PQR file of N, CA, C, O and H, with PARSE charges and radii, in Angstrom:
ATOM      1  N   MET A   1       0.745  -0.661   0.155 -0.4000 1.5000
ATOM      2  CA  MET A   1      -0.054   0.019   0.603 -0.0000 2.0000
ATOM      3  C   MET A   1       0.672   1.732   0.243  0.5500 1.7000
ATOM      4  O   MET A   1       1.236   2.345   1.149 -0.5500 1.4000
ATOM      5  N   PHE A   2       0.610   2.017  -0.438 -0.4000 1.5000
ATOM      6  CA  PHE A   2       1.222   3.662  -0.944 -0.0000 2.0000
ATOM      7  C   PHE A   2       1.117   4.964   0.401  0.5500 1.7000
ATOM      8  O   PHE A   2       0.185   5.697   0.732 -0.5500 1.4000
ATOM      9  H   PHE A   2       0.152   1.518  -1.175  0.4000 1.0000
ATOM     10  N   ASP A   3       2.076   4.863   0.760 -0.4000 1.5000
ATOM     11  CA  ASP A   3       1.667   5.982   2.246 -0.0000 2.0000
ATOM     12  C   ASP A   3       1.434   7.260   1.489  0.5500 1.7000
ATOM     13  O   ASP A   3       2.075   7.676   0.524 -0.5500 1.4000
ATOM     14  H   ASP A   3       2.834   4.267   0.491  0.4000 1.0000
ATOM     15  N   THR A   4       0.446   7.788   2.071 -0.4000 1.5000
ATOM     16  CA  THR A   4       0.431   9.477   1.695 -0.0000 2.0000
ATOM     17  C   THR A   4       1.167  10.375   2.329  0.5500 1.7000
ATOM     18  O   THR A   4       1.073  10.635   3.528 -0.5500 1.4000
ATOM     19  H   THR A   4      -0.074   7.450   2.855  0.4000 1.0000
ATOM     20  N   PRO A   5       2.131  11.013   1.332 -0.5600 1.5000
ATOM     21  CA  PRO A   5       2.625  12.330   2.451  0.2800 2.0000
ATOM     22  C   PRO A   5       1.645  13.359   2.625  0.5500 1.7000
ATOM     23  O   PRO A   5       0.870  13.859   1.809 -0.5500 1.4000
ATOM     24  N   ALA A   6       1.881  13.647   4.217 -0.4000 1.5000
ATOM     25  CA  ALA A   6       0.915  14.770   4.855 -0.0000 2.0000
ATOM     26  C   ALA A   6       1.976  16.220   5.300  0.5500 1.7000
ATOM     27  O   ALA A   6       3.052  15.835   5.757 -0.5500 1.4000
ATOM     28  H   ALA A   6       2.510  13.241   4.880  0.4000 1.0000
ATOM     29  N   ILE A   7       1.888  17.224   5.259 -0.4000 1.5000
ATOM     30  CA  ILE A   7       2.594  18.263   5.761 -0.0000 2.0000
ATOM     31  C   ILE A   7       3.008  18.608   7.079  0.5500 1.7000
ATOM     32  O   ILE A   7       2.165  19.373   7.547 -0.5500 1.4000
ATOM     33  H   ILE A   7       1.014  17.537   4.888  0.4000 1.0000
ATOM     34  N   ASP A   8       3.867  18.401   7.835 -0.4000 1.5000
ATOM     35  CA  ASP A   8       3.725  18.835   9.128 -0.0000 2.0000
ATOM     36  C   ASP A   8       4.159  20.011   9.317  0.5500 1.7000
ATOM     37  O   ASP A   8       5.234  20.573   9.107 -0.5500 1.4000
ATOM     38  H   ASP A   8       4.552  17.780   7.455  0.4000 1.0000
ATOM     39  N   MET A   9       2.794  20.427   9.910 -0.4000 1.5000
ATOM     40  CA  MET A   9       2.915  22.380   9.573 -0.0000 2.0000
ATOM     41  C   MET A   9       3.334  22.694  10.889  0.5500 1.7000
ATOM     42  O   MET A   9       3.030  23.886  10.949 -0.5500 1.4000
ATOM     43  H   MET A   9       1.921  19.971  10.081  0.4000 1.0000
ATOM     44  N   ALA A  10       3.798  22.420  11.905 -0.4000 1.5000
ATOM     45  CA  ALA A  10       5.121  22.505  12.845 -0.0000 2.0000
ATOM     46  C   ALA A  10       6.350  22.647  12.362  0.5500 1.7000
ATOM     47  O   ALA A  10       6.954  23.638  12.773 -0.5500 1.4000
ATOM     48  H   ALA A  10       4.044  21.452  11.857  0.4000 1.0000
ATOM     49  N   LYS A  11       6.870  21.989  11.652 -0.4000 1.5000
ATOM     50  CA  LYS A  11       7.958  21.349  11.484 -0.0000 2.0000
ATOM     51  C   LYS A  11       8.273  22.118  10.260  0.5500 1.7000
ATOM     52  O   LYS A  11       9.363  22.692  10.257 -0.5500 1.4000
ATOM     53  H   LYS A  11       6.380  21.184  11.318  0.4000 1.0000
ATOM     54  N   THR A  12       7.182  22.283   8.763 -0.4000 1.5000
ATOM     55  CA  THR A  12       7.274  23.650   8.075 -0.0000 2.0000
ATOM     56  C   THR A  12       7.448  25.228   8.403  0.5500 1.7000
ATOM     57  O   THR A  12       8.030  26.113   7.776 -0.5500 1.4000
ATOM     58  H   THR A  12       6.297  21.817   8.765  0.4000 1.0000
ATOM     59  N   GLY A  13       6.476  25.254  10.039 -0.4000 1.5000
ATOM     60  CA  GLY A  13       6.828  26.611  10.451 -0.0000 2.0000
ATOM     61  C   GLY A  13       7.841  26.892  10.951  0.5500 1.7000
ATOM     62  O   GLY A  13       8.423  27.975  10.897 -0.5500 1.4000
ATOM     63  H   GLY A  13       6.003  24.536  10.548  0.4000 1.0000
ATOM     64  N   GLN A  14       8.268  25.577  11.690 -0.4000 1.5000
ATOM     65  CA  GLN A  14      10.000  26.019  12.248 -0.0000 2.0000
ATOM     66  C   GLN A  14      11.063  26.434  10.894  0.5500 1.7000
ATOM     67  O   GLN A  14      11.903  27.329  10.806 -0.5500 1.4000
ATOM     68  H   GLN A  14       7.796  24.697  11.734  0.4000 1.0000
ATOM     69  N   ASN A  15      10.665  25.466   9.988 -0.4000 1.5000
ATOM     70  CA  ASN A  15      11.934  25.603   8.902 -0.0000 2.0000
ATOM     71  C   ASN A  15      11.560  26.835   8.085  0.5500 1.7000
ATOM     72  O   ASN A  15      12.598  26.853   7.423 -0.5500 1.4000
ATOM     73  H   ASN A  15       9.983  24.739  10.059  0.4000 1.0000
ATOM     74  N   ILE A  16      11.003  27.678   7.715 -0.4000 1.5000
ATOM     75  CA  ILE A  16      10.236  29.132   7.253 -0.0000 2.0000
ATOM     76  C   ILE A  16      10.762  29.983   8.531  0.5500 1.7000
ATOM     77  O   ILE A  16      11.532  30.934   8.398 -0.5500 1.4000
ATOM     78  H   ILE A  16      10.160  27.664   8.253  0.4000 1.0000
ATOM     79  N   ARG A  17      10.364  29.628   9.533 -0.4000 1.5000
ATOM     80  CA  ARG A  17      11.826  30.770  10.459 -0.0000 2.0000
ATOM     81  C   ARG A  17      12.826  30.557  10.407  0.5500 1.7000
ATOM     82  O   ARG A  17      13.644  31.464  10.243 -0.5500 1.4000
ATOM     83  H   ARG A  17       9.738  28.855   9.641  0.4000 1.0000
ATOM     84  N   ASP A  18      13.175  29.323  10.519 -0.4000 1.5000
ATOM     85  CA  ASP A  18      14.874  29.390  10.581 -0.0000 2.0000
ATOM     86  C   ASP A  18      15.802  29.832   9.351  0.5500 1.7000
ATOM     87  O   ASP A  18      16.890  30.378   9.535 -0.5500 1.4000
ATOM     88  H   ASP A  18      12.511  28.587  10.652  0.4000 1.0000
ATOM     89  N   LEU A  19      15.085  29.447   7.604 -0.4000 1.5000
ATOM     90  CA  LEU A  19      15.118  29.362   6.645 -0.0000 2.0000
ATOM     91  C   LEU A  19      14.909  31.636   7.105  0.5500 1.7000
ATOM     92  O   LEU A  19      15.869  32.230   6.615 -0.5500 1.4000
ATOM     93  H   LEU A  19      14.201  29.003   7.455  0.4000 1.0000
ATOM     94  N   ARG A  20      14.108  32.413   7.700 -0.4000 1.5000
ATOM     95  CA  ARG A  20      13.950  33.394   7.505 -0.0000 2.0000
ATOM     96  C   ARG A  20      15.590  34.135   8.101  0.5500 1.7000
ATOM     97  O   ARG A  20      16.034  35.239   7.785 -0.5500 1.4000
ATOM     98  H   ARG A  20      13.328  31.930   8.098  0.4000 1.0000
ATOM     99  N   ILE A  21      16.206  33.143   8.995 -0.4000 1.5000
ATOM    100  CA  ILE A  21      16.537  34.053   9.942 -0.0000 2.0000
ATOM    101  C   ILE A  21      17.984  33.336   8.990  0.5500 1.7000
ATOM    102  O   ILE A  21      19.032  33.956   9.172 -0.5500 1.4000
ATOM    103  H   ILE A  21      15.845  32.247   9.252  0.4000 1.0000
ATOM    104  N   LYS A  22      18.044  32.495   8.329 -0.4000 1.5000
ATOM    105  CA  LYS A  22      19.425  32.273   7.587 -0.0000 2.0000
ATOM    106  C   LYS A  22      19.221  33.161   7.045  0.5500 1.7000
ATOM    107  O   LYS A  22      19.825  33.957   7.764 -0.5500 1.4000
ATOM    108  H   LYS A  22      17.193  31.992   8.181  0.4000 1.0000
ATOM    109  N   ASN A  23      18.779  33.787   6.207 -0.4000 1.5000
ATOM    110  CA  ASN A  23      18.649  34.721   5.165 -0.0000 2.0000
ATOM    111  C   ASN A  23      18.607  36.067   5.921  0.5500 1.7000
ATOM    112  O   ASN A  23      18.326  37.138   5.382 -0.5500 1.4000
ATOM    113  H   ASN A  23      18.288  33.140   5.623  0.4000 1.0000
ATOM    114  N   GLY A  24      18.811  35.960   6.782 -0.4000 1.5000
ATOM    115  CA  GLY A  24      19.300  37.794   7.331 -0.0000 2.0000
ATOM    116  C   GLY A  24      17.343  38.536   7.929  0.5500 1.7000
ATOM    117  O   GLY A  24      17.289  39.557   8.615 -0.5500 1.4000
ATOM    118  H   GLY A  24      19.039  35.090   7.220  0.4000 1.0000
ATOM    119  N   LEU A  25      16.446  38.022   7.631 -0.4000 1.5000
ATOM    120  CA  LEU A  25      15.516  38.997   7.239 -0.0000 2.0000
ATOM    121  C   LEU A  25      14.727  38.377   8.594  0.5500 1.7000
ATOM    122  O   LEU A  25      14.589  37.200   8.928 -0.5500 1.4000
ATOM    123  H   LEU A  25      16.490  37.193   7.074  0.4000 1.0000
ATOM    124  N   SER A  26      14.183  39.818   9.357 -0.4000 1.5000
ATOM    125  CA  SER A  26      12.924  39.562  10.104 -0.0000 2.0000
ATOM    126  C   SER A  26      12.067  39.530   9.584  0.5500 1.7000
ATOM    127  O   SER A  26      11.842  39.765   8.397 -0.5500 1.4000
ATOM    128  H   SER A  26      14.294  40.774   9.086  0.4000 1.0000
ATOM    129  N   VAL A  27      10.901  38.983  11.059 -0.4000 1.5000
ATOM    130  CA  VAL A  27       9.433  39.258  10.491 -0.0000 2.0000
ATOM    131  C   VAL A  27       9.140  40.503   9.632  0.5500 1.7000
ATOM    132  O   VAL A  27       8.819  40.210   8.480 -0.5500 1.4000
ATOM    133  H   VAL A  27      11.083  38.792  12.023  0.4000 1.0000
ATOM    134  N   LYS A  28       9.169  41.672   9.877 -0.4000 1.5000
ATOM    135  CA  LYS A  28       8.942  43.329   9.454 -0.0000 2.0000
ATOM    136  C   LYS A  28       9.249  43.115   8.048  0.5500 1.7000
ATOM    137  O   LYS A  28       8.412  43.460   7.214 -0.5500 1.4000
ATOM    138  H   LYS A  28       9.431  41.911  10.812  0.4000 1.0000
ATOM    139  N   ASP A  29      10.504  42.512   7.631 -0.4000 1.5000
ATOM    140  CA  ASP A  29      11.028  42.537   6.568 -0.0000 2.0000
ATOM    141  C   ASP A  29      10.304  41.422   5.656  0.5500 1.7000
ATOM    142  O   ASP A  29      10.966  41.349   4.621 -0.5500 1.4000
ATOM    143  H   ASP A  29      11.184  42.232   8.309  0.4000 1.0000
ATOM    144  N   LEU A  30       9.220  40.523   5.611 -0.4000 1.5000
ATOM    145  CA  LEU A  30       8.673  39.526   5.129 -0.0000 2.0000
ATOM    146  C   LEU A  30       7.230  40.367   5.375  0.5500 1.7000
ATOM    147  O   LEU A  30       6.212  40.020   4.775 -0.5500 1.4000
ATOM    148  H   LEU A  30       8.682  40.582   6.452  0.4000 1.0000
ATOM    149  N   GLN A  31       7.233  40.871   5.790 -0.4000 1.5000
ATOM    150  CA  GLN A  31       5.866  41.428   5.949 -0.0000 2.0000
ATOM    151  C   GLN A  31       6.290  42.628   5.002  0.5500 1.7000
ATOM    152  O   GLN A  31       6.259  42.240   3.834 -0.5500 1.4000
ATOM    153  H   GLN A  31       8.060  41.153   6.277  0.4000 1.0000
ATOM    154  N   ASP A  32       6.479  43.281   5.057 -0.4000 1.5000
ATOM    155  CA  ASP A  32       6.846  44.597   4.234 -0.0000 2.0000
ATOM    156  C   ASP A  32       7.173  43.694   2.045  0.5500 1.7000
ATOM    157  O   ASP A  32       6.594  43.908   0.980 -0.5500 1.4000
ATOM    158  H   ASP A  32       6.504  43.596   6.005  0.4000 1.0000
ATOM    159  N   MET A  33       8.130  42.938   2.369 -0.4000 1.5000
ATOM    160  CA  MET A  33       8.155  42.008   0.895 -0.0000 2.0000
ATOM    161  C   MET A  33       7.108  41.599   0.310  0.5500 1.7000
ATOM    162  O   MET A  33       6.944  41.735  -0.902 -0.5500 1.4000
ATOM    163  H   MET A  33       8.601  42.765   3.234  0.4000 1.0000
ATOM    164  N   PHE A  34       5.811  40.748   1.510 -0.4000 1.5000
ATOM    165  CA  PHE A  34       4.648  40.323   0.903 -0.0000 2.0000
ATOM    166  C   PHE A  34       3.590  41.780   0.669  0.5500 1.7000
ATOM    167  O   PHE A  34       2.593  41.810  -0.052 -0.5500 1.4000
ATOM    168  H   PHE A  34       5.944  40.638   2.494  0.4000 1.0000
ATOM    169  N   GLY A  35       3.979  42.592   1.258 -0.4000 1.5000
ATOM    170  CA  GLY A  35       2.968  44.099   1.497 -0.0000 2.0000
ATOM    171  C   GLY A  35       1.654  43.425   2.293  0.5500 1.7000
ATOM    172  O   GLY A  35       0.460  43.452   1.997 -0.5500 1.4000
ATOM    173  H   GLY A  35       4.788  42.568   1.844  0.4000 1.0000
ATOM    174  N   PHE A  36       2.189  42.958   3.151 -0.4000 1.5000
ATOM    175  CA  PHE A  36       1.168  42.460   4.872 -0.0000 2.0000
ATOM    176  C   PHE A  36       0.553  43.940   4.974  0.5500 1.7000
ATOM    177  O   PHE A  36       1.149  44.984   4.707 -0.5500 1.4000
ATOM    178  H   PHE A  36       3.159  42.936   3.391  0.4000 1.0000
ATOM    179  N   VAL A  37      -0.356  43.846   5.279 -0.4000 1.5000
ATOM    180  CA  VAL A  37      -0.926  45.811   6.289 -0.0000 2.0000
ATOM    181  C   VAL A  37      -0.435  44.983   7.653  0.5500 1.7000
ATOM    182  O   VAL A  37      -0.139  45.708   8.603 -0.5500 1.4000
ATOM    183  H   VAL A  37      -0.841  42.998   5.495  0.4000 1.0000
ATOM    184  N   THR A  38      -0.309  43.454   7.865 -0.4000 1.5000
ATOM    185  CA  THR A  38       0.199  43.340   9.622 -0.0000 2.0000
ATOM    186  C   THR A  38       1.054  41.948   9.407  0.5500 1.7000
ATOM    187  O   THR A  38       1.087  41.427   8.292 -0.5500 1.4000
ATOM    188  H   THR A  38      -0.550  42.865   7.094  0.4000 1.0000
ATOM    189  N   PRO A  39       1.531  41.551  10.182 -0.5600 1.5000
ATOM    190  CA  PRO A  39       3.050  40.354   9.862  0.2800 2.0000
ATOM    191  C   PRO A  39       1.821  39.030  10.706  0.5500 1.7000
ATOM    192  O   PRO A  39       2.391  37.950  10.861 -0.5500 1.4000
ATOM    193  N   GLN A  40       0.694  39.042  11.085 -0.4000 1.5000
ATOM    194  CA  GLN A  40       0.302  37.588  11.336 -0.0000 2.0000
ATOM    195  C   GLN A  40      -0.179  36.526  10.656  0.5500 1.7000
ATOM    196  O   GLN A  40      -0.318  35.351  10.995 -0.5500 1.4000
ATOM    197  H   GLN A  40       0.231  39.920  10.959  0.4000 1.0000
ATOM    198  N   ALA A  41      -0.429  37.128   9.594 -0.4000 1.5000
ATOM    199  CA  ALA A  41       0.475  35.161   8.838 -0.0000 2.0000
ATOM    200  C   ALA A  41       1.759  34.840   8.508  0.5500 1.7000
ATOM    201  O   ALA A  41       2.036  33.808   7.897 -0.5500 1.4000
ATOM    202  H   ALA A  41      -0.317  38.083   9.318  0.4000 1.0000
ATOM    203  N   ILE A  42       2.578  35.661   8.870 -0.4000 1.5000
ATOM    204  CA  ILE A  42       3.878  35.041   9.000 -0.0000 2.0000
ATOM    205  C   ILE A  42       4.075  34.547  10.068  0.5500 1.7000
ATOM    206  O   ILE A  42       4.819  33.587  10.267 -0.5500 1.4000
ATOM    207  H   ILE A  42       2.353  36.500   9.366  0.4000 1.0000
ATOM    208  N   TYR A  43       3.204  35.352  11.191 -0.4000 1.5000
ATOM    209  CA  TYR A  43       3.626  33.890  12.321 -0.0000 2.0000
ATOM    210  C   TYR A  43       2.852  32.893  12.636  0.5500 1.7000
ATOM    211  O   TYR A  43       3.152  32.076  13.506 -0.5500 1.4000
ATOM    212  H   TYR A  43       2.600  36.132  11.029  0.4000 1.0000
ATOM    213  N   LYS A  44       1.486  32.855  11.774 -0.4000 1.5000
ATOM    214  CA  LYS A  44       0.731  31.792  11.577 -0.0000 2.0000
ATOM    215  C   LYS A  44       1.766  30.754  11.254  0.5500 1.7000
ATOM    216  O   LYS A  44       2.085  29.843  12.017 -0.5500 1.4000
ATOM    217  H   LYS A  44       1.243  33.519  11.067  0.4000 1.0000
ATOM    218  N   TRP A  45       2.380  31.019   9.780 -0.4000 1.5000
ATOM    219  CA  TRP A  45       3.367  30.225   9.414 -0.0000 2.0000
ATOM    220  C   TRP A  45       4.152  29.490  10.498  0.5500 1.7000
ATOM    221  O   TRP A  45       3.935  28.323  10.823 -0.5500 1.4000
ATOM    222  H   TRP A  45       2.120  31.760   9.160  0.4000 1.0000
ATOM    223  N   GLN A  46       5.126  30.319  11.048 -0.4000 1.5000
ATOM    224  CA  GLN A  46       6.236  30.415  11.242 -0.0000 2.0000
ATOM    225  C   GLN A  46       5.735  29.178  12.738  0.5500 1.7000
ATOM    226  O   GLN A  46       6.556  28.308  13.026 -0.5500 1.4000
ATOM    227  H   GLN A  46       5.303  31.267  10.783  0.4000 1.0000
ATOM    228  N   HIS A  47       4.492  29.249  13.480 -0.4000 1.5000
ATOM    229  CA  HIS A  47       4.211  29.170  14.323 -0.0000 2.0000
ATOM    230  C   HIS A  47       3.653  27.549  13.843  0.5500 1.7000
ATOM    231  O   HIS A  47       3.942  26.544  14.493 -0.5500 1.4000
ATOM    232  H   HIS A  47       3.825  29.956  13.246  0.4000 1.0000
ATOM    233  N   GLY A  48       2.766  27.532  12.521 -0.4000 1.5000
ATOM    234  CA  GLY A  48       2.483  25.985  12.479 -0.0000 2.0000
ATOM    235  C   GLY A  48       1.107  25.815  12.322  0.5500 1.7000
ATOM    236  O   GLY A  48       0.711  24.735  11.884 -0.5500 1.4000
ATOM    237  H   GLY A  48       2.531  28.348  11.993  0.4000 1.0000
ATOM    238  N   THR A  49      -0.036  27.076  12.726 -0.4000 1.5000
ATOM    239  CA  THR A  49      -0.926  27.087  12.349 -0.0000 2.0000
ATOM    240  C   THR A  49      -1.805  27.078  11.318  0.5500 1.7000
ATOM    241  O   THR A  49      -2.955  26.640  11.333 -0.5500 1.4000
ATOM    242  H   THR A  49       0.286  27.953  13.082  0.4000 1.0000
ATOM    243  N   ALA A  50      -1.017  27.749  10.121 -0.4000 1.5000
ATOM    244  CA  ALA A  50      -1.461  28.210   9.030 -0.0000 2.0000
ATOM    245  C   ALA A  50      -0.374  27.699   7.888  0.5500 1.7000
ATOM    246  O   ALA A  50       0.709  27.252   8.266 -0.5500 1.4000
ATOM    247  H   ALA A  50      -0.082  28.105  10.110  0.4000 1.0000
ATOM    248  N   LEU A  51      -0.665  27.772   6.622 -0.4000 1.5000
ATOM    249  CA  LEU A  51       0.143  27.861   5.814 -0.0000 2.0000
ATOM    250  C   LEU A  51       0.344  28.638   4.551  0.5500 1.7000
ATOM    251  O   LEU A  51      -0.583  29.239   4.008 -0.5500 1.4000
ATOM    252  H   LEU A  51      -1.544  28.135   6.315  0.4000 1.0000
ATOM    253  N   PRO A  52       1.312  28.621   4.188 -0.5600 1.5000
ATOM    254  CA  PRO A  52       1.150  29.878   2.786  0.2800 2.0000
ATOM    255  C   PRO A  52       0.657  29.444   2.052  0.5500 1.7000
ATOM    256  O   PRO A  52       1.187  28.358   1.818 -0.5500 1.4000
ATOM    257  N   THR A  53      -0.463  29.694   1.200 -0.4000 1.5000
ATOM    258  CA  THR A  53      -0.188  30.027  -0.418 -0.0000 2.0000
ATOM    259  C   THR A  53       0.161  28.746  -1.289  0.5500 1.7000
ATOM    260  O   THR A  53      -0.060  27.715  -0.655 -0.5500 1.4000
ATOM    261  H   THR A  53      -0.893  30.576   1.390  0.4000 1.0000
ATOM    262  N   VAL A  54       0.523  28.588  -2.246 -0.4000 1.5000
ATOM    263  CA  VAL A  54       0.792  28.529  -3.315 -0.0000 2.0000
ATOM    264  C   VAL A  54       1.391  29.377  -3.919  0.5500 1.7000
ATOM    265  O   VAL A  54       2.557  29.078  -4.177 -0.5500 1.4000
ATOM    266  H   VAL A  54       0.702  29.426  -2.761  0.4000 1.0000
ATOM    267  N   ASP A  55       1.071  30.275  -4.231 -0.4000 1.5000
ATOM    268  CA  ASP A  55       1.993  31.309  -4.892 -0.0000 2.0000
ATOM    269  C   ASP A  55       2.125  32.168  -2.990  0.5500 1.7000
ATOM    270  O   ASP A  55       1.378  33.146  -2.964 -0.5500 1.4000
ATOM    271  H   ASP A  55       0.124  30.518  -4.022  0.4000 1.0000
ATOM    272  N   ASN A  56       2.432  32.080  -2.419 -0.4000 1.5000
ATOM    273  CA  ASN A  56       3.269  33.012  -1.022 -0.0000 2.0000
ATOM    274  C   ASN A  56       4.558  31.757  -1.131  0.5500 1.7000
ATOM    275  O   ASN A  56       5.760  32.023  -1.092 -0.5500 1.4000
ATOM    276  H   ASN A  56       3.039  31.285  -2.440  0.4000 1.0000
ATOM    277  N   LEU A  57       4.136  30.750  -1.233 -0.4000 1.5000
ATOM    278  CA  LEU A  57       5.317  29.765  -1.225 -0.0000 2.0000
ATOM    279  C   LEU A  57       6.009  29.982  -2.347  0.5500 1.7000
ATOM    280  O   LEU A  57       7.191  29.700  -2.145 -0.5500 1.4000
ATOM    281  H   LEU A  57       3.161  30.534  -1.264  0.4000 1.0000
ATOM    282  N   VAL A  58       5.770  30.442  -3.696 -0.4000 1.5000
ATOM    283  CA  VAL A  58       6.557  30.770  -4.980 -0.0000 2.0000
ATOM    284  C   VAL A  58       7.307  31.208  -4.296  0.5500 1.7000
ATOM    285  O   VAL A  58       8.314  30.538  -4.071 -0.5500 1.4000
ATOM    286  H   VAL A  58       4.811  30.672  -3.860  0.4000 1.0000
ATOM    287  N   VAL A  59       7.133  32.704  -3.572 -0.4000 1.5000
ATOM    288  CA  VAL A  59       7.790  33.601  -3.458 -0.0000 2.0000
ATOM    289  C   VAL A  59       8.691  33.487  -1.980  0.5500 1.7000
ATOM    290  O   VAL A  59       9.847  33.896  -1.867 -0.5500 1.4000
ATOM    291  H   VAL A  59       6.314  33.249  -3.755  0.4000 1.0000
ATOM    292  N   LEU A  60       7.919  32.862  -0.921 -0.4000 1.5000
ATOM    293  CA  LEU A  60       8.907  32.253  -0.254 -0.0000 2.0000
ATOM    294  C   LEU A  60      10.127  32.083  -0.774  0.5500 1.7000
ATOM    295  O   LEU A  60      11.092  32.779  -0.459 -0.5500 1.4000
ATOM    296  H   LEU A  60       6.981  32.530  -1.013  0.4000 1.0000
ATOM    297  N   ALA A  61      10.165  30.768  -1.937 -0.4000 1.5000
ATOM    298  CA  ALA A  61      10.833  29.967  -2.240 -0.0000 2.0000
ATOM    299  C   ALA A  61      11.937  30.848  -3.162  0.5500 1.7000
ATOM    300  O   ALA A  61      12.978  30.355  -3.595 -0.5500 1.4000
ATOM    301  H   ALA A  61       9.381  30.203  -2.193  0.4000 1.0000
ATOM    302  N   SER A  62      11.585  32.018  -3.346 -0.4000 1.5000
ATOM    303  CA  SER A  62      12.488  32.770  -4.446 -0.0000 2.0000
ATOM    304  C   SER A  62      13.054  33.537  -2.902  0.5500 1.7000
ATOM    305  O   SER A  62      14.263  33.385  -2.725 -0.5500 1.4000
ATOM    306  H   SER A  62      10.739  32.419  -2.995  0.4000 1.0000
ATOM    307  N   ILE A  63      12.549  34.076  -2.145 -0.4000 1.5000
ATOM    308  CA  ILE A  63      13.178  35.014  -1.368 -0.0000 2.0000
ATOM    309  C   ILE A  63      14.632  34.029  -0.608  0.5500 1.7000
ATOM    310  O   ILE A  63      15.838  34.246  -0.725 -0.5500 1.4000
ATOM    311  H   ILE A  63      11.567  34.199  -2.288  0.4000 1.0000
ATOM    312  N   PHE A  64      13.953  33.002   0.113 -0.4000 1.5000
ATOM    313  CA  PHE A  64      14.941  31.649   0.598 -0.0000 2.0000
ATOM    314  C   PHE A  64      16.208  31.749  -0.524  0.5500 1.7000
ATOM    315  O   PHE A  64      17.400  31.911  -0.263 -0.5500 1.4000
ATOM    316  H   PHE A  64      12.973  32.826   0.208  0.4000 1.0000
ATOM    317  N   GLN A  65      15.659  31.622  -1.677 -0.4000 1.5000
ATOM    318  CA  GLN A  65      16.441  30.733  -2.743 -0.0000 2.0000
ATOM    319  C   GLN A  65      16.990  29.494  -2.972  0.5500 1.7000
ATOM    320  O   GLN A  65      17.971  28.961  -3.491 -0.5500 1.4000
ATOM    321  H   GLN A  65      14.691  31.490  -1.889  0.4000 1.0000
ATOM    322  N   VAL A  66      15.668  29.169  -2.203 -0.4000 1.5000
ATOM    323  CA  VAL A  66      15.253  27.136  -2.445 -0.0000 2.0000
ATOM    324  C   VAL A  66      14.328  26.652  -3.031  0.5500 1.7000
ATOM    325  O   VAL A  66      13.477  27.461  -3.400 -0.5500 1.4000
ATOM    326  H   VAL A  66      14.871  29.601  -1.782  0.4000 1.0000
ATOM    327  N   LYS A  67      14.199  25.852  -3.212 -0.4000 1.5000
ATOM    328  CA  LYS A  67      12.639  25.148  -3.983 -0.0000 2.0000
ATOM    329  C   LYS A  67      11.460  24.792  -2.944  0.5500 1.7000
ATOM    330  O   LYS A  67      11.548  24.149  -1.898 -0.5500 1.4000
ATOM    331  H   LYS A  67      14.890  25.194  -2.912  0.4000 1.0000
ATOM    332  N   ILE A  68      10.696  25.198  -3.343 -0.4000 1.5000
ATOM    333  CA  ILE A  68       9.202  24.754  -1.833 -0.0000 2.0000
ATOM    334  C   ILE A  68       9.400  23.250  -1.385  0.5500 1.7000
ATOM    335  O   ILE A  68       9.317  22.980  -0.187 -0.5500 1.4000
ATOM    336  H   ILE A  68      10.624  25.720  -4.193  0.4000 1.0000
ATOM    337  N   ASP A  69       9.612  22.447  -2.147 -0.4000 1.5000
ATOM    338  CA  ASP A  69       9.984  21.308  -1.315 -0.0000 2.0000
ATOM    339  C   ASP A  69      11.072  21.337  -0.550  0.5500 1.7000
ATOM    340  O   ASP A  69      11.159  20.439   0.288 -0.5500 1.4000
ATOM    341  H   ASP A  69       9.679  22.667  -3.121  0.4000 1.0000
ATOM    342  N   ASP A  70      12.241  22.417  -0.630 -0.4000 1.5000
ATOM    343  CA  ASP A  70      13.061  22.723   0.597 -0.0000 2.0000
ATOM    344  C   ASP A  70      12.534  23.572   1.397  0.5500 1.7000
ATOM    345  O   ASP A  70      13.224  24.245   2.162 -0.5500 1.4000
ATOM    346  H   ASP A  70      12.171  23.147  -1.311  0.4000 1.0000
ATOM    347  N   ILE A  71      11.048  23.670   1.325 -0.4000 1.5000
ATOM    348  CA  ILE A  71      10.559  25.006   2.857 -0.0000 2.0000
ATOM    349  C   ILE A  71       9.421  23.607   3.639  0.5500 1.7000
ATOM    350  O   ILE A  71       9.293  23.435   4.852 -0.5500 1.4000
ATOM    351  H   ILE A  71      10.487  23.124   0.703  0.4000 1.0000
ATOM    352  N   LEU A  72       8.514  22.520   2.192 -0.4000 1.5000
ATOM    353  CA  LEU A  72       8.083  22.074   3.096 -0.0000 2.0000
ATOM    354  C   LEU A  72       8.405  20.281   4.055  0.5500 1.7000
ATOM    355  O   LEU A  72       8.677  19.272   3.405 -0.5500 1.4000
ATOM    356  H   LEU A  72       8.618  22.660   1.207  0.4000 1.0000
ATOM    357  N   VAL A  73       8.342  20.276   4.887 -0.4000 1.5000
ATOM    358  CA  VAL A  73       8.049  19.027   5.958 -0.0000 2.0000
ATOM    359  C   VAL A  73       7.167  18.140   5.401  0.5500 1.7000
ATOM    360  O   VAL A  73       6.003  18.489   5.202 -0.5500 1.4000
ATOM    361  H   VAL A  73       8.121  21.096   5.415  0.4000 1.0000
ATOM    362  N   THR A  74       7.471  17.277   5.181 -0.4000 1.5000
ATOM    363  CA  THR A  74       6.328  16.307   4.796 -0.0000 2.0000
ATOM    364  C   THR A  74       6.649  14.828   6.176  0.5500 1.7000
ATOM    365  O   THR A  74       7.707  14.641   6.776 -0.5500 1.4000
ATOM    366  H   THR A  74       8.417  16.994   5.343  0.4000 1.0000
ATOM    367  N   LYS A  75       5.926  14.376   6.253 -0.4000 1.5000
ATOM    368  CA  LYS A  75       5.434  13.442   7.013 -0.0000 2.0000
ATOM    369  C   LYS A  75       4.212  12.279   6.854  0.5500 1.7000
ATOM    370  O   LYS A  75       2.991  12.425   6.816 -0.5500 1.4000
ATOM    371  H   LYS A  75       5.067  14.528   5.766  0.4000 1.0000
ATOM    372  N   ASP A  76       5.087  11.016   6.773 -0.4000 1.5000
ATOM    373  CA  ASP A  76       4.313   9.888   6.229 -0.0000 2.0000
ATOM    374  C   ASP A  76       3.086   9.764   6.677  0.5500 1.7000
ATOM    375  O   ASP A  76       2.986  10.520   7.642 -0.5500 1.4000
ATOM    376  H   ASP A  76       6.079  10.898   6.804  0.4000 1.0000
ATOM    377  N   THR A  77       1.788   9.035   6.427 -0.4000 1.5000
ATOM    378  CA  THR A  77       0.819   8.984   7.826 -0.0000 2.0000
ATOM    379  C   THR A  77       0.551   7.593   7.563  0.5500 1.7000
ATOM    380  O   THR A  77      -0.173   6.949   8.323 -0.5500 1.4000
ATOM    381  H   THR A  77       1.870   8.420   5.643  0.4000 1.0000
TER
END
């Protein structure tokens, strides 16, 4: 039987946080890059309570200079 992978939201959030820090960016920097009025979406991504939309994942990958697969952390279900 095939194990379907699922996104580990908590680990993906931690990964986004780590990549942000590795690239020397603050939450405010990302907020400005995305044109968000408030930083709540970024905090939700980092805490694993929400995932970026596909278009925002594309932008994050570009900002961090990685592939989308390097942002998302999966677990087998």
